[in-house]
C-alpha positions in Angstrom: 81.8 126.9 76.3 85.3 126.7 78.0 87.7 123.9 77.6 89.4 122.9 80.9 92.8 121.2 80.9 94.0 119.3 84.0 97.5 117.9 84.6 97.7 114.7 86.7 100.7 112.6 87.7 101.1 109.2 86.0 102.9 107.1 88.6 101.4 103.7 89.7 102.9 104.2 93.2 100.1 106.7 93.8 97.6 103.9 93.8 97.1 102.6 97.4 96.5 99.0 96.2 99.9 99.1 94.5 102.0 100.9 97.1 100.5 99.9 100.4 101.4 102.2 103.3 103.6 104.4 101.1 100.4 105.8 99.6 99.8 107.7 102.8 102.8 109.9 101.9 101.0 111.3 98.9 97.3 110.9 99.7 96.5 114.5 100.4 98.1 115.7 97.2 96.3 113.0 95.2 93.1 114.3 96.8 93.9 117.7 95.5 94.4 116.3 92.0 91.0 114.5 92.2 89.4 117.7 93.3 90.8 119.6 90.3 89.3 116.9 88.0 85.9 117.0 89.6 85.8 120.8 89.4 86.8 120.9 85.8 84.4 118.2 84.6 81.2 120.0 85.5 78.8 120.4 82.6 81.0 118.7 80.0 80.4 115.8 77.6 83.6 113.8 77.2 87.2 113.4 78.3 90.3 113.4 76.1 93.4 112.0 77.8 96.8 112.8 76.4 99.9 111.0 77.6 103.4 110.0 76.5 103.4 106.7 74.6 106.3 105.7 72.3 103.9 103.7 70.2 101.5 106.6 69.7 98.5 104.5 70.4 94.9 105.7 70.4 92.2 103.9 72.4 88.5 104.6 73.0 86.3 104.2 76.0 87.3 100.8 77.4 87.6 99.0 80.7 90.9 97.6 81.9 92.8 96.9 85.2 96.1 97.6 86.9 97.2 94.0 86.9 100.4 94.7 85.0 101.6 96.4 88.2 100.5 93.5 90.5 97.0 94.4 91.6 93.7 93.6 89.8 92.3 97.1 90.4 89.6 97.7 87.8 89.6 101.0 85.9 87.3 102.4 83.3 83.5 103.1 83.2 81.4 100.1 84.1 79.4 100.3 80.9 82.4 100.5 78.6 83.6 97.4 76.7 86.6 95.5 78.0 89.8 96.4 76.3 92.6 94.1 75.4 95.0 94.4 78.4 98.2 94.8 76.4 96.7 97.5 74.2 96.0 100.0 76.9 99.0 102.3 77.5 100.3 102.9 81.0 99.3 106.6 80.9 95.7 105.7 80.0 95.4 103.2 82.9 96.5 105.8 85.5 94.3 108.5 83.9 91.3 106.1 84.1 92.1 105.5 87.7 92.2 109.2 88.5 88.9 109.7 86.6 87.2 106.8 88.4 88.4 108.1 91.8 87.1 111.6 91.0 83.7 110.1 90.2 83.8 111.2 86.5 81.6 109.0 84.4 81.9 110.8 81.1 83.0 108.8 78.0 86.7 108.9 77.6 89.4 108.4 75.0 93.2 108.4 75.0 95.7 109.7 72.5 99.4 108.8 72.9 101.9 111.6 72.4 105.3 111.2 70.8 108.1 113.4 69.6 109.4 116.8 70.4 106.8 119.1 68.9 104.3 121.3 70.7 100.6 120.6 70.3 98.5 122.3 67.8 95.5 120.3 69.0 92.2 122.0 69.3 89.9 120.0 71.6 86.2 120.4 70.8 83.7 122.2 73.0 82.5 120.2 75.9 85.7 118.3 76.3 87.8 117.9 79.5 91.4 117.5 78.5 93.5 115.5 80.9 97.3 115.4 80.5 99.2 112.6 82.2 102.8 113.6 83.0 105.5 113.4 85.7 108.6 115.5 86.5 112.1 114.1 86.5 112.9 110.9 88.4 116.3 112.0 89.8 115.5 114.2 92.7 117.1 112.2 95.6 119.7 109.5 96.0 117.0 106.8 96.3 115.1 107.9 93.2 114.7 105.6 90.2 117.6 107.6 88.5 120.6 108.6 90.5 120.2 112.1 91.9 121.1 114.7 89.3 121.2 118.4 90.0 119.8 119.0 86.5 116.7 117.0 87.4 116.3 118.9 90.7 116.6 122.2 88.9 114.1 121.1 86.2 111.5 120.0 88.7 111.8 123.3 90.5 111.4 125.1 87.2 108.3 123.0 86.3 106.8 123.9 89.7 107.5 127.6 89.0 106.0 127.3 85.5 102.7 126.0 86.9 102.6 128.9 89.3 103.7 131.7 87.0 103.2 130.6 83.4 105.5 131.7 80.6 107.6 129.4 78.4 107.8 125.8 79.4 111.3 124.9 80.8 112.8 122.3 78.5 116.4 121.1 78.6 116.0 119.0 75.5 115.6 115.3 74.8 119.1 114.2 75.8 119.0 115.8 79.2 115.4 114.7 79.7 116.4 111.1 79.2 119.4 111.4 81.5 117.4 112.8 84.4 114.4 110.5 83.9 112.0 113.1 82.5 110.3 110.4 80.4 107.0 112.2 80.0 108.6 115.2 78.3 106.4 114.7 75.1 103.3 115.1 77.3 104.6 118.3 78.9 105.3 119.7 75.4 101.8 118.8 74.4 100.5 120.5 77.5 102.5 123.6 76.8 101.1 123.7 73.3 97.6 123.6 74.7 97.9 126.2 77.5 100.6 128.4 76.2 101.8 131.1 78.6 98.8 130.8 80.9 99.3 130.4 84.6 97.5 127.4 86.1 94.4 128.4 88.1 95.4 125.9 90.8 98.4 123.6 91.2 100.2 121.4 93.6 103.7 119.8 93.4 105.3 117.2 95.5 108.1 114.6 95.4 107.9 112.0 98.2 109.8 109.2 96.3 112.4 111.2 94.4 110.1 111.8 91.4 108.4 115.1 90.7 104.6 114.9 90.8 102.4 117.7 89.7 98.7 118.4 89.3 97.2 121.6 87.9 94.1 123.1 86.2 93.7 125.6 83.4 90.7 127.0 81.6 91.4 127.7 77.9 88.8 130.5 77.8 90.8 132.2 80.5 92.7 135.5 79.7 95.3 135.2 82.4 98.1 135.7 79.9 98.6 135.5 76.2 99.1 132.1 74.5 102.4 132.5 72.8 105.2 130.8 74.6 107.3 127.8 73.6 109.9 125.9 75.6 112.9 127.7 76.9 
């Protein structure tokens, strides 16, 4: 049985109830991301979500909401127990929202990723792996971080990496912090999972000065050897 891996963006601004009319600027790309999830989830048993979390928290299949960002949007499977609001990491909340919107009702869990190392994780058969990560937040003058050519170049390189595979572009932790690439640990985790493989499908966009990306891989694929590290 193959193990699909799907990258989804982790920005609350993608949720219509949180961003209002601005959600229209990204609705079509979010629709593509949801389609990637739906396609990957067929005939599987569970979902493992990986996302950057400084506390390295792990949670199981719980219900929560997006109230920390100002809207009581419920997320999580209806039959799951309610989680303690403060215990559910941001990346898990947005992943839950994506999974719900994609109509995926499989049991789910979340593992928070920290540090600089690449993953040696081996997901079990029947598992959909979802990685929550964004590009740098310094792509335009009105971005969360002042426009930085290093961030612009990095986001371009991440887009190219999804399309062509090879080693993950990684400028290191200091530059990542400077350009607002806060989900770098999750990208490193993703690179450890997929290696040099080219994504089977991908979409990249940046309507608010932050790089958003969605992509899908199949770990049984032989598109390219799994050997690369960051460059």
